[in-house]
Every structure is written in C-alpha cells, then in structure tokens.
HTML snippet that shows the backbone in 3Dmol.js (N, CA, C, O; Angstrom):
<script src="https://3Dmol.org/build/3Dmol-min.js"></script>
<div id="view" style="width:600px;height:400px;position:relative"></div>
<script>
const pdb = `
ATOM      1  N   MET A   1      56.362 131.058  53.590  1.00  0.00           N
ATOM      2  CA  MET A   1      57.234 130.013  53.101  1.00  0.00           C
ATOM      3  C   MET A   1      56.578 129.341  51.894  1.00  0.00           C
ATOM      4  O   MET A   1      55.410 128.957  51.959  1.00  0.00           O
ATOM      5  N   GLY A   2      57.321 129.196  50.791  1.00  0.00           N
ATOM      6  CA  GLY A   2      56.800 128.596  49.567  1.00  0.00           C
ATOM      7  C   GLY A   2      56.730 127.084  49.661  1.00  0.00           C
ATOM      8  O   GLY A   2      57.364 126.464  50.515  1.00  0.00           O
ATOM      9  N   THR A   3      55.946 126.508  48.766  1.00  0.00           N
ATOM     10  CA  THR A   3      55.838 125.048  48.749  1.00  0.00           C
ATOM     11  C   THR A   3      56.697 124.495  47.629  1.00  0.00           C
ATOM     12  O   THR A   3      56.934 125.165  46.623  1.00  0.00           O
ATOM     13  N   ASP A   4      57.153 123.292  47.806  1.00  0.00           N
ATOM     14  CA  ASP A   4      57.938 122.591  46.791  1.00  0.00           C
ATOM     15  C   ASP A   4      56.961 122.035  45.759  1.00  0.00           C
ATOM     16  O   ASP A   4      56.054 121.282  46.111  1.00  0.00           O
ATOM     17  N   ASP A   5      57.139 122.403  44.480  1.00  0.00           N
ATOM     18  CA  ASP A   5      56.228 121.953  43.430  1.00  0.00           C
ATOM     19  C   ASP A   5      56.115 120.440  43.371  1.00  0.00           C
ATOM     20  O   ASP A   5      55.054 119.905  43.048  1.00  0.00           O
ATOM     21  N   ARG A   6      57.195 119.755  43.679  1.00  0.00           N
ATOM     22  CA  ARG A   6      57.164 118.292  43.592  1.00  0.00           C
ATOM     23  C   ARG A   6      56.176 117.684  44.564  1.00  0.00           C
ATOM     24  O   ARG A   6      55.629 116.617  44.286  1.00  0.00           O
ATOM     25  N   THR A   7      55.930 118.323  45.690  1.00  0.00           N
ATOM     26  CA  THR A   7      54.992 117.759  46.664  1.00  0.00           C
ATOM     27  C   THR A   7      53.556 118.054  46.274  1.00  0.00           C
ATOM     28  O   THR A   7      52.640 117.395  46.767  1.00  0.00           O
ATOM     29  N   ASP A   8      53.334 119.032  45.398  1.00  0.00           N
ATOM     30  CA  ASP A   8      51.982 119.392  45.005  1.00  0.00           C
ATOM     31  C   ASP A   8      51.509 118.645  43.764  1.00  0.00           C
ATOM     32  O   ASP A   8      50.317 118.651  43.457  1.00  0.00           O
ATOM     33  N   ARG A   9      52.421 118.009  43.053  1.00  0.00           N
ATOM     34  CA  ARG A   9      52.069 117.329  41.811  1.00  0.00           C
ATOM     35  C   ARG A   9      51.537 115.938  42.088  1.00  0.00           C
ATOM     36  O   ARG A   9      51.902 115.301  43.077  1.00  0.00           O
ATOM     37  N   ASP A  10      50.680 115.481  41.214  1.00  0.00           N
ATOM     38  CA  ASP A  10      50.203 114.107  41.243  1.00  0.00           C
ATOM     39  C   ASP A  10      50.997 113.357  40.186  1.00  0.00           C
ATOM     40  O   ASP A  10      50.719 113.501  38.995  1.00  0.00           O
ATOM     41  N   ASP A  11      51.991 112.551  40.595  1.00  0.00           N
ATOM     42  CA  ASP A  11      52.888 111.889  39.653  1.00  0.00           C
ATOM     43  C   ASP A  11      52.344 110.569  39.113  1.00  0.00           C
ATOM     44  O   ASP A  11      53.036 109.879  38.365  1.00  0.00           O
ATOM     45  N   ARG A  12      51.140 110.216  39.474  1.00  0.00           N
ATOM     46  CA  ARG A  12      50.577 108.981  38.936  1.00  0.00           C
ATOM     47  C   ARG A  12      50.282 109.145  37.453  1.00  0.00           C
ATOM     48  O   ARG A  12      49.971 110.242  36.989  1.00  0.00           O
ATOM     49  N   VAL A  13      50.381 108.046  36.716  1.00  0.00           N
ATOM     50  CA  VAL A  13      50.105 108.077  35.283  1.00  0.00           C
ATOM     51  C   VAL A  13      48.603 108.215  35.104  1.00  0.00           C
ATOM     52  O   VAL A  13      47.821 107.475  35.700  1.00  0.00           O
ATOM     53  N   LYS A  14      48.215 109.171  34.277  1.00  0.00           N
ATOM     54  CA  LYS A  14      46.804 109.413  34.012  1.00  0.00           C
ATOM     55  C   LYS A  14      46.476 108.912  32.619  1.00  0.00           C
ATOM     56  O   LYS A  14      47.335 108.930  31.737  1.00  0.00           O
ATOM     57  N   PRO A  15      45.240 108.463  32.407  1.00  0.00           N
ATOM     58  CA  PRO A  15      44.868 108.021  31.060  1.00  0.00           C
ATOM     59  C   PRO A  15      44.955 109.177  30.074  1.00  0.00           C
ATOM     60  O   PRO A  15      44.681 110.327  30.417  1.00  0.00           O
ATOM     61  N   VAL A  16      45.335 108.856  28.860  1.00  0.00           N
ATOM     62  CA  VAL A  16      45.461 109.868  27.812  1.00  0.00           C
ATOM     63  C   VAL A  16      44.120 109.984  27.107  1.00  0.00           C
ATOM     64  O   VAL A  16      43.492 108.973  26.792  1.00  0.00           O
ATOM     65  N   ASP A  17      43.679 111.216  26.856  1.00  0.00           N
ATOM     66  CA  ASP A  17      42.436 111.443  26.124  1.00  0.00           C
ATOM     67  C   ASP A  17      42.547 110.872  24.724  1.00  0.00           C
ATOM     68  O   ASP A  17      43.638 110.784  24.161  1.00  0.00           O
ATOM     69  N   ALA A  18      41.409 110.486  24.169  1.00  0.00           N
ATOM     70  CA  ALA A  18      41.402 109.883  22.834  1.00  0.00           C
ATOM     71  C   ALA A  18      41.978 110.811  21.772  1.00  0.00           C
ATOM     72  O   ALA A  18      42.558 110.333  20.797  1.00  0.00           O
ATOM     73  N   GLY A  19      41.836 112.114  21.931  1.00  0.00           N
ATOM     74  CA  GLY A  19      42.306 113.056  20.922  1.00  0.00           C
ATOM     75  C   GLY A  19      43.720 113.549  21.148  1.00  0.00           C
ATOM     76  O   GLY A  19      44.122 114.546  20.549  1.00  0.00           O
ATOM     77  N   THR A  20      44.488 112.878  21.997  1.00  0.00           N
ATOM     78  CA  THR A  20      45.839 113.331  22.269  1.00  0.00           C
ATOM     79  C   THR A  20      46.847 112.246  21.931  1.00  0.00           C
ATOM     80  O   THR A  20      46.497 111.071  21.813  1.00  0.00           O
ATOM     81  N   ARG A  21      48.083 112.646  21.779  1.00  0.00           N
ATOM     82  CA  ARG A  21      49.218 111.735  21.566  1.00  0.00           C
ATOM     83  C   ARG A  21      50.329 112.144  22.494  1.00  0.00           C
ATOM     84  O   ARG A  21      50.462 113.321  22.831  1.00  0.00           O
ATOM     85  N   MET A  22      51.121 111.196  22.905  1.00  0.00           N
ATOM     86  CA  MET A  22      52.290 111.494  23.719  1.00  0.00           C
ATOM     87  C   MET A  22      53.532 111.184  22.883  1.00  0.00           C
ATOM     88  O   MET A  22      53.651 110.106  22.300  1.00  0.00           O
ATOM     89  N   PHE A  23      54.450 112.146  22.834  1.00  0.00           N
ATOM     90  CA  PHE A  23      55.687 111.996  22.080  1.00  0.00           C
ATOM     91  C   PHE A  23      56.873 112.143  23.020  1.00  0.00           C
ATOM     92  O   PHE A  23      56.851 112.953  23.947  1.00  0.00           O
ATOM     93  N   ALA A  24      57.904 111.354  22.771  1.00  0.00           N
ATOM     94  CA  ALA A  24      59.173 111.511  23.482  1.00  0.00           C
ATOM     95  C   ALA A  24      60.152 112.116  22.482  1.00  0.00           C
ATOM     96  O   ALA A  24      60.387 111.556  21.412  1.00  0.00           O
ATOM     97  N   VAL A  25      60.717 113.262  22.841  1.00  0.00           N
ATOM     98  CA  VAL A  25      61.642 113.965  21.949  1.00  0.00           C
ATOM     99  C   VAL A  25      63.010 114.002  22.612  1.00  0.00           C
ATOM    100  O   VAL A  25      63.141 114.374  23.778  1.00  0.00           O
ATOM    101  N   ARG A  26      64.023 113.615  21.856  1.00  0.00           N
ATOM    102  CA  ARG A  26      65.410 113.669  22.325  1.00  0.00           C
ATOM    103  C   ARG A  26      66.137 114.673  21.444  1.00  0.00           C
ATOM    104  O   ARG A  26      66.035 114.616  20.219  1.00  0.00           O
ATOM    105  N   LEU A  27      66.865 115.584  22.060  1.00  0.00           N
ATOM    106  CA  LEU A  27      67.540 116.641  21.326  1.00  0.00           C
ATOM    107  C   LEU A  27      68.984 116.719  21.781  1.00  0.00           C
ATOM    108  O   LEU A  27      69.268 116.640  22.976  1.00  0.00           O
ATOM    109  N   TRP A  28      69.903 116.873  20.829  1.00  0.00           N
ATOM    110  CA  TRP A  28      71.310 117.028  21.173  1.00  0.00           C
ATOM    111  C   TRP A  28      71.975 117.977  20.184  1.00  0.00           C
ATOM    112  O   TRP A  28      71.448 118.245  19.104  1.00  0.00           O
ATOM    113  N   LYS A  29      73.133 118.476  20.572  1.00  0.00           N
ATOM    114  CA  LYS A  29      73.900 119.399  19.739  1.00  0.00           C
ATOM    115  C   LYS A  29      75.107 118.652  19.197  1.00  0.00           C
ATOM    116  O   LYS A  29      75.855 118.036  19.956  1.00  0.00           O
ATOM    117  N   GLU A  30      75.297 118.706  17.892  1.00  0.00           N
ATOM    118  CA  GLU A  30      76.457 118.072  17.261  1.00  0.00           C
ATOM    119  C   GLU A  30      77.413 119.135  16.790  1.00  0.00           C
ATOM    120  O   GLU A  30      77.026 120.077  16.099  1.00  0.00           O
ATOM    121  N   GLU A  31      78.663 118.978  17.165  1.00  0.00           N
ATOM    122  CA  GLU A  31      79.709 119.892  16.713  1.00  0.00           C
ATOM    123  C   GLU A  31      80.138 119.468  15.318  1.00  0.00           C
ATOM    124  O   GLU A  31      80.434 118.297  15.080  1.00  0.00           O
ATOM    125  N   LEU A  32      80.170 120.421  14.399  1.00  0.00           N
ATOM    126  CA  LEU A  32      80.584 120.175  13.023  1.00  0.00           C
ATOM    127  C   LEU A  32      81.945 120.810  12.796  1.00  0.00           C
ATOM    128  O   LEU A  32      82.463 121.508  13.668  1.00  0.00           O
ATOM    129  N   VAL A  33      82.524 120.570  11.632  1.00  0.00           N
ATOM    130  CA  VAL A  33      83.813 121.177  11.304  1.00  0.00           C
ATOM    131  C   VAL A  33      83.700 122.700  11.404  1.00  0.00           C
ATOM    132  O   VAL A  33      84.584 123.371  11.935  1.00  0.00           O
ATOM    133  N   VAL A  34      82.606 123.218  10.888  1.00  0.00           N
ATOM    134  CA  VAL A  34      82.343 124.656  10.969  1.00  0.00           C
ATOM    135  C   VAL A  34      81.027 124.837  11.721  1.00  0.00           C
ATOM    136  O   VAL A  34      79.960 124.637  11.140  1.00  0.00           O
ATOM    137  N   GLY A  35      81.079 125.211  12.992  1.00  0.00           N
ATOM    138  CA  GLY A  35      79.877 125.455  13.771  1.00  0.00           C
ATOM    139  C   GLY A  35      79.288 124.193  14.376  1.00  0.00           C
ATOM    140  O   GLY A  35      79.987 123.209  14.620  1.00  0.00           O
ATOM    141  N   SER A  36      78.009 124.246  14.605  1.00  0.00           N
ATOM    142  CA  SER A  36      77.299 123.114  15.198  1.00  0.00           C
ATOM    143  C   SER A  36      75.849 123.138  14.735  1.00  0.00           C
ATOM    144  O   SER A  36      75.387 124.134  14.177  1.00  0.00           O
ATOM    145  N   GLU A  37      75.130 122.038  14.967  1.00  0.00           N
ATOM    146  CA  GLU A  37      73.711 121.991  14.652  1.00  0.00           C
ATOM    147  C   GLU A  37      73.010 121.094  15.657  1.00  0.00           C
ATOM    148  O   GLU A  37      73.611 120.201  16.254  1.00  0.00           O
ATOM    149  N   TYR A  38      71.741 121.354  15.823  1.00  0.00           N
ATOM    150  CA  TYR A  38      70.931 120.533  16.705  1.00  0.00           C
ATOM    151  C   TYR A  38      70.292 119.422  15.897  1.00  0.00           C
ATOM    152  O   TYR A  38      69.826 119.629  14.776  1.00  0.00           O
ATOM    153  N   ARG A  39      70.280 118.249  16.485  1.00  0.00           N
ATOM    154  CA  ARG A  39      69.621 117.093  15.879  1.00  0.00           C
ATOM    155  C   ARG A  39      68.759 116.448  16.943  1.00  0.00           C
ATOM    156  O   ARG A  39      68.888 116.738  18.132  1.00  0.00           O
ATOM    157  N   GLY A  40      67.882 115.575  16.499  1.00  0.00           N
ATOM    158  CA  GLY A  40      67.025 114.940  17.481  1.00  0.00           C
ATOM    159  C   GLY A  40      66.314 113.729  16.935  1.00  0.00           C
ATOM    160  O   GLY A  40      66.477 113.348  15.776  1.00  0.00           O
ATOM    161  N   SER A  41      65.528 113.140  17.792  1.00  0.00           N
ATOM    162  CA  SER A  41      64.670 112.029  17.415  1.00  0.00           C
ATOM    163  C   SER A  41      63.352 112.205  18.160  1.00  0.00           C
ATOM    164  O   SER A  41      63.295 112.794  19.240  1.00  0.00           O
ATOM    165  N   VAL A  42      62.314 111.685  17.559  1.00  0.00           N
ATOM    166  CA  VAL A  42      60.986 111.757  18.164  1.00  0.00           C
ATOM    167  C   VAL A  42      60.346 110.377  18.046  1.00  0.00           C
ATOM    168  O   VAL A  42      60.469 109.701  17.025  1.00  0.00           O
ATOM    169  N   ARG A  43      59.662 109.978  19.112  1.00  0.00           N
ATOM    170  CA  ARG A  43      58.985 108.673  19.133  1.00  0.00           C
ATOM    171  C   ARG A  43      57.551 108.879  19.580  1.00  0.00           C
ATOM    172  O   ARG A  43      57.286 109.557  20.573  1.00  0.00           O
ATOM    173  N   ASP A  44      56.633 108.288  18.836  1.00  0.00           N
ATOM    174  CA  ASP A  44      55.227 108.262  19.233  1.00  0.00           C
ATOM    175  C   ASP A  44      55.110 107.173  20.290  1.00  0.00           C
ATOM    176  O   ASP A  44      55.251 105.990  19.979  1.00  0.00           O
ATOM    177  N   VAL A  45      54.858 107.552  21.513  1.00  0.00           N
ATOM    178  CA  VAL A  45      54.901 106.619  22.637  1.00  0.00           C
ATOM    179  C   VAL A  45      53.868 105.506  22.486  1.00  0.00           C
ATOM    180  O   VAL A  45      54.141 104.365  22.860  1.00  0.00           O
ATOM    181  N   SER A  46      52.694 105.809  21.948  1.00  0.00           N
ATOM    182  CA  SER A  46      51.640 104.794  21.871  1.00  0.00           C
ATOM    183  C   SER A  46      51.871 103.762  20.777  1.00  0.00           C
ATOM    184  O   SER A  46      51.377 102.640  20.889  1.00  0.00           O
ATOM    185  N   THR A  47      52.607 104.107  19.721  1.00  0.00           N
ATOM    186  CA  THR A  47      52.806 103.158  18.618  1.00  0.00           C
ATOM    187  C   THR A  47      54.264 102.808  18.380  1.00  0.00           C
ATOM    188  O   THR A  47      54.557 101.914  17.586  1.00  0.00           O
ATOM    189  N   ASP A  48      55.183 103.489  19.047  1.00  0.00           N
ATOM    190  CA  ASP A  48      56.620 103.315  18.853  1.00  0.00           C
ATOM    191  C   ASP A  48      57.114 103.756  17.481  1.00  0.00           C
ATOM    192  O   ASP A  48      58.245 103.444  17.109  1.00  0.00           O
ATOM    193  N   ALA A  49      56.286 104.480  16.716  1.00  0.00           N
ATOM    194  CA  ALA A  49      56.761 105.054  15.453  1.00  0.00           C
ATOM    195  C   ALA A  49      57.870 106.047  15.794  1.00  0.00           C
ATOM    196  O   ALA A  49      57.794 106.745  16.805  1.00  0.00           O
ATOM    197  N   PHE A  50      58.890 106.106  14.958  1.00  0.00           N
ATOM    198  CA  PHE A  50      60.102 106.840  15.283  1.00  0.00           C
ATOM    199  C   PHE A  50      60.615 107.584  14.065  1.00  0.00           C
ATOM    200  O   PHE A  50      60.487 107.104  12.939  1.00  0.00           O
ATOM    201  N   ARG A  51      61.197 108.761  14.288  1.00  0.00           N
ATOM    202  CA  ARG A  51      61.859 109.493  13.203  1.00  0.00           C
ATOM    203  C   ARG A  51      62.985 110.347  13.768  1.00  0.00           C
ATOM    204  O   ARG A  51      62.833 110.981  14.812  1.00  0.00           O
ATOM    205  N   GLY A  52      64.105 110.357  13.076  1.00  0.00           N
ATOM    206  CA  GLY A  52      65.190 111.270  13.399  1.00  0.00           C
ATOM    207  C   GLY A  52      64.987 112.563  12.629  1.00  0.00           C
ATOM    208  O   GLY A  52      64.354 112.555  11.573  1.00  0.00           O
ATOM    209  N   PHE A  53      65.509 113.671  13.132  1.00  0.00           N
ATOM    210  CA  PHE A  53      65.356 114.940  12.435  1.00  0.00           C
ATOM    211  C   PHE A  53      66.537 115.851  12.719  1.00  0.00           C
ATOM    212  O   PHE A  53      67.194 115.736  13.754  1.00  0.00           O
ATOM    213  N   CYS A  54      66.796 116.753  11.792  1.00  0.00           N
ATOM    214  CA  CYS A  54      67.770 117.824  12.019  1.00  0.00           C
ATOM    215  C   CYS A  54      67.164 119.158  11.615  1.00  0.00           C
ATOM    216  O   CYS A  54      67.840 120.187  11.607  1.00  0.00           O
ATOM    217  N   ASP A  55      65.892 119.127  11.284  1.00  0.00           N
ATOM    218  CA  ASP A  55      65.151 120.322  10.906  1.00  0.00           C
ATOM    219  C   ASP A  55      63.855 120.323  11.724  1.00  0.00           C
ATOM    220  O   ASP A  55      63.149 119.317  11.788  1.00  0.00           O
ATOM    221  N   TRP A  56      63.561 121.452  12.340  1.00  0.00           N
ATOM    222  CA  TRP A  56      62.357 121.537  13.186  1.00  0.00           C
ATOM    223  C   TRP A  56      61.097 121.202  12.398  1.00  0.00           C
ATOM    224  O   TRP A  56      60.153 120.634  12.947  1.00  0.00           O
ATOM    225  N   ALA A  57      61.077 121.549  11.120  1.00  0.00           N
ATOM    226  CA  ALA A  57      59.901 121.270  10.300  1.00  0.00           C
ATOM    227  C   ALA A  57      59.649 119.763  10.194  1.00  0.00           C
ATOM    228  O   ALA A  57      58.496 119.334  10.138  1.00  0.00           O
ATOM    229  N   ASP A  58      60.710 118.959  10.168  1.00  0.00           N
ATOM    230  CA  ASP A  58      60.539 117.500  10.120  1.00  0.00           C
ATOM    231  C   ASP A  58      59.918 116.974  11.413  1.00  0.00           C
ATOM    232  O   ASP A  58      59.087 116.066  11.382  1.00  0.00           O
ATOM    233  N   LEU A  59      60.318 117.539  12.535  1.00  0.00           N
ATOM    234  CA  LEU A  59      59.726 117.158  13.823  1.00  0.00           C
ATOM    235  C   LEU A  59      58.234 117.460  13.823  1.00  0.00           C
ATOM    236  O   LEU A  59      57.419 116.602  14.160  1.00  0.00           O
ATOM    237  N   VAL A  60      57.886 118.672  13.447  1.00  0.00           N
ATOM    238  CA  VAL A  60      56.483 119.094  13.439  1.00  0.00           C
ATOM    239  C   VAL A  60      55.679 118.252  12.452  1.00  0.00           C
ATOM    240  O   VAL A  60      54.567 117.830  12.770  1.00  0.00           O
ATOM    241  N   ALA A  61      56.220 118.002  11.267  1.00  0.00           N
ATOM    242  CA  ALA A  61      55.511 117.211  10.252  1.00  0.00           C
ATOM    243  C   ALA A  61      55.207 115.810  10.767  1.00  0.00           C
ATOM    244  O   ALA A  61      54.107 115.298  10.557  1.00  0.00           O
ATOM    245  N   PHE A  62      56.169 115.188  11.438  1.00  0.00           N
ATOM    246  CA  PHE A  62      55.955 113.851  11.987  1.00  0.00           C
ATOM    247  C   PHE A  62      54.828 113.863  13.015  1.00  0.00           C
ATOM    248  O   PHE A  62      53.935 113.016  12.979  1.00  0.00           O
ATOM    249  N   MET A  63      54.875 114.827  13.928  1.00  0.00           N
ATOM    250  CA  MET A  63      53.873 114.888  14.989  1.00  0.00           C
ATOM    251  C   MET A  63      52.480 115.178  14.433  1.00  0.00           C
ATOM    252  O   MET A  63      51.501 114.564  14.855  1.00  0.00           O
ATOM    253  N   VAL A  64      52.394 116.099  13.500  1.00  0.00           N
ATOM    254  CA  VAL A  64      51.094 116.427  12.902  1.00  0.00           C
ATOM    255  C   VAL A  64      50.546 115.227  12.135  1.00  0.00           C
ATOM    256  O   VAL A  64      49.352 114.942  12.219  1.00  0.00           O
ATOM    257  N   ALA A  65      51.389 114.525  11.395  1.00  0.00           N
ATOM    258  CA  ALA A  65      50.947 113.346  10.646  1.00  0.00           C
ATOM    259  C   ALA A  65      50.394 112.284  11.582  1.00  0.00           C
ATOM    260  O   ALA A  65      49.383 111.652  11.273  1.00  0.00           O
ATOM    261  N   ARG A  66      51.046 112.081  12.722  1.00  0.00           N
ATOM    262  CA  ARG A  66      50.560 111.083  13.683  1.00  0.00           C
ATOM    263  C   ARG A  66      49.202 111.495  14.249  1.00  0.00           C
ATOM    264  O   ARG A  66      48.322 110.651  14.418  1.00  0.00           O
ATOM    265  N   LEU A  67      49.026 112.778  14.540  1.00  0.00           N
ATOM    266  CA  LEU A  67      47.748 113.271  15.062  1.00  0.00           C
ATOM    267  C   LEU A  67      46.647 113.151  14.008  1.00  0.00           C
ATOM    268  O   LEU A  67      45.527 112.749  14.323  1.00  0.00           O
ATOM    269  N   GLU A  68      46.960 113.497  12.767  1.00  0.00           N
ATOM    270  CA  GLU A  68      45.967 113.401  11.698  1.00  0.00           C
ATOM    271  C   GLU A  68      45.601 111.953  11.417  1.00  0.00           C
ATOM    272  O   GLU A  68      44.457 111.656  11.074  1.00  0.00           O
ATOM    273  N   GLN A  69      46.558 111.055  11.558  1.00  0.00           N
ATOM    274  CA  GLN A  69      46.279 109.627  11.379  1.00  0.00           C
ATOM    275  C   GLN A  69      45.254 109.178  12.424  1.00  0.00           C
ATOM    276  O   GLN A  69      44.342 108.415  12.108  1.00  0.00           O
ATOM    277  N   ASP A  70      45.399 109.641  13.649  1.00  0.00           N
ATOM    278  CA  ASP A  70      44.436 109.334  14.705  1.00  0.00           C
ATOM    279  C   ASP A  70      43.060 109.877  14.361  1.00  0.00           C
ATOM    280  O   ASP A  70      42.054 109.186  14.521  1.00  0.00           O
ATOM    281  N   ASP A  71      43.018 111.133  13.882  1.00  0.00           N
ATOM    282  CA  ASP A  71      41.739 111.753  13.545  1.00  0.00           C
ATOM    283  C   ASP A  71      41.018 110.977  12.452  1.00  0.00           C
ATOM    284  O   ASP A  71      39.813 110.745  12.553  1.00  0.00           O
ATOM    285  N   SER A  72      41.736 110.572  11.411  1.00  0.00           N
ATOM    286  CA  SER A  72      41.093 109.859  10.309  1.00  0.00           C
ATOM    287  C   SER A  72      40.633 108.472  10.754  1.00  0.00           C
ATOM    288  O   SER A  72      39.583 108.007  10.312  1.00  0.00           O
ATOM    289  N   ALA A  73      41.395 107.803  11.616  1.00  0.00           N
ATOM    290  CA  ALA A  73      40.994 106.486  12.124  1.00  0.00           C
ATOM    291  C   ALA A  73      39.750 106.612  12.996  1.00  0.00           C
ATOM    292  O   ALA A  73      38.847 105.779  12.915  1.00  0.00           O
ATOM    293  N   ARG A  74      39.698 107.652  13.832  1.00  0.00           N
ATOM    294  CA  ARG A  74      38.534 107.872  14.679  1.00  0.00           C
ATOM    295  C   ARG A  74      37.301 108.166  13.828  1.00  0.00           C
ATOM    296  O   ARG A  74      36.206 107.690  14.128  1.00  0.00           O
ATOM    297  N   GLY A  75      37.482 108.955  12.761  1.00  0.00           N
ATOM    298  CA  GLY A  75      36.368 109.269  11.864  1.00  0.00           C
ATOM    299  C   GLY A  75      35.849 108.030  11.158  1.00  0.00           C
ATOM    300  O   GLY A  75      34.639 107.878  10.993  1.00  0.00           O
ATOM    301  N   ALA A  76      36.741 107.139  10.737  1.00  0.00           N
ATOM    302  CA  ALA A  76      36.340 105.899  10.067  1.00  0.00           C
ATOM    303  C   ALA A  76      35.573 104.995  11.032  1.00  0.00           C
ATOM    304  O   ALA A  76      34.572 104.388  10.652  1.00  0.00           O
ATOM    305  N   ARG A  77      36.038 104.905  12.275  1.00  0.00           N
ATOM    306  CA  ARG A  77      35.334 104.083  13.271  1.00  0.00           C
ATOM    307  C   ARG A  77      33.955 104.649  13.559  1.00  0.00           C
ATOM    308  O   ARG A  77      33.000 103.887  13.705  1.00  0.00           O
ATOM    309  N   ALA A  78      33.827 105.958  13.643  1.00  0.00           N
ATOM    310  CA  ALA A  78      32.542 106.592  13.902  1.00  0.00           C
ATOM    311  C   ALA A  78      31.583 106.312  12.759  1.00  0.00           C
ATOM    312  O   ALA A  78      30.400 106.061  12.990  1.00  0.00           O
ATOM    313  N   GLN A  79      32.083 106.351  11.518  1.00  0.00           N
ATOM    314  CA  GLN A  79      31.241 106.064  10.360  1.00  0.00           C
ATOM    315  C   GLN A  79      30.778 104.611  10.382  1.00  0.00           C
ATOM    316  O   GLN A  79      29.627 104.331  10.050  1.00  0.00           O
ATOM    317  N   GLU A  80      31.651 103.685  10.764  1.00  0.00           N
ATOM    318  CA  GLU A  80      31.268 102.272  10.853  1.00  0.00           C
ATOM    319  C   GLU A  80      30.166 102.085  11.871  1.00  0.00           C
ATOM    320  O   GLU A  80      29.232 101.321  11.627  1.00  0.00           O
ATOM    321  N   VAL A  81      30.244 102.756  12.999  1.00  0.00           N
ATOM    322  CA  VAL A  81      29.215 102.649  14.039  1.00  0.00           C
ATOM    323  C   VAL A  81      27.898 103.192  13.507  1.00  0.00           C
ATOM    324  O   VAL A  81      26.847 102.597  13.743  1.00  0.00           O
ATOM    325  N   ARG A  82      27.938 104.316  12.790  1.00  0.00           N
ATOM    326  CA  ARG A  82      26.704 104.878  12.228  1.00  0.00           C
ATOM    327  C   ARG A  82      26.105 103.912  11.194  1.00  0.00           C
ATOM    328  O   ARG A  82      24.887 103.737  11.157  1.00  0.00           O
ATOM    329  N   ASP A  83      26.939 103.284  10.358  1.00  0.00           N
ATOM    330  CA  ASP A  83      26.451 102.354   9.339  1.00  0.00           C
ATOM    331  C   ASP A  83      25.810 101.124   9.982  1.00  0.00           C
ATOM    332  O   ASP A  83      24.779 100.648   9.506  1.00  0.00           O
ATOM    333  N   VAL A  84      26.390 100.616  11.028  1.00  0.00           N
ATOM    334  CA  VAL A  84      25.880  99.413  11.692  1.00  0.00           C
ATOM    335  C   VAL A  84      24.559  99.702  12.390  1.00  0.00           C
ATOM    336  O   VAL A  84      23.677  98.843  12.426  1.00  0.00           O
ATOM    337  N   SER A  85      24.414 100.896  12.942  1.00  0.00           N
ATOM    338  CA  SER A  85      23.212 101.214  13.707  1.00  0.00           C
ATOM    339  C   SER A  85      22.014 101.529  12.820  1.00  0.00           C
ATOM    340  O   SER A  85      20.909 101.697  13.336  1.00  0.00           O
ATOM    341  N   ARG A  86      22.194 101.614  11.519  1.00  0.00           N
ATOM    342  CA  ARG A  86      21.066 101.900  10.613  1.00  0.00           C
ATOM    343  C   ARG A  86      20.252 100.692  10.311  1.00  0.00           C
ATOM    344  O   ARG A  86      19.275 100.777   9.567  1.00  0.00           O
TER     345      ARG A  86
END
`;
const viewer = $3Dmol.createViewer("view");
viewer.addModel(pdb, "pdb");
viewer.setStyle({}, {cartoon: {color: "spectrum"}});
viewer.zoomTo();
viewer.render();
</script>
C-alpha cells in the first residue's frame, strides 16, 4: 500500500538560504480576437517587487535581475566587513 505524499511532507515554513529568492508566479491564458496568449505576473516575495509579463524572457530577466541584485549586495557587505576588520 502506497503512502500519501501529503502525510510525508513537512509543511512548516523553513528559513530561506541567503543565496536564494522566492518568487510567486501567476499565469493565465487570454483569448484574443485571433488565437490566445499566455500572460502572467511575478512577485519577489521578500521585497514585493512586481512585474507583469507576456513573454517568458521578461519573466526570466526579472528573476535573474533580482538574484544578481542579491549577489552584488552580499558582495558589497562582505567587502565592508573585510575593510572594517583591517
């Protein structure tokens, strides 16, 4: 007899690693006069930064920019710590 995946999961909120970001993505299909297209929105959960998109490249660009922003901020903080400790 198999187990129910829901009983095996730990649903408690876990801390997010410093090098990660959590995004909420909403996707829907819009009917157009001729055909349809997918549209969506993405929100950076930790900062509430938000962007709508209708092109997958825009979604990816937003997410990568948010991750790179974190990397550069972490690098600047690390440099400040090194400067202070000298």
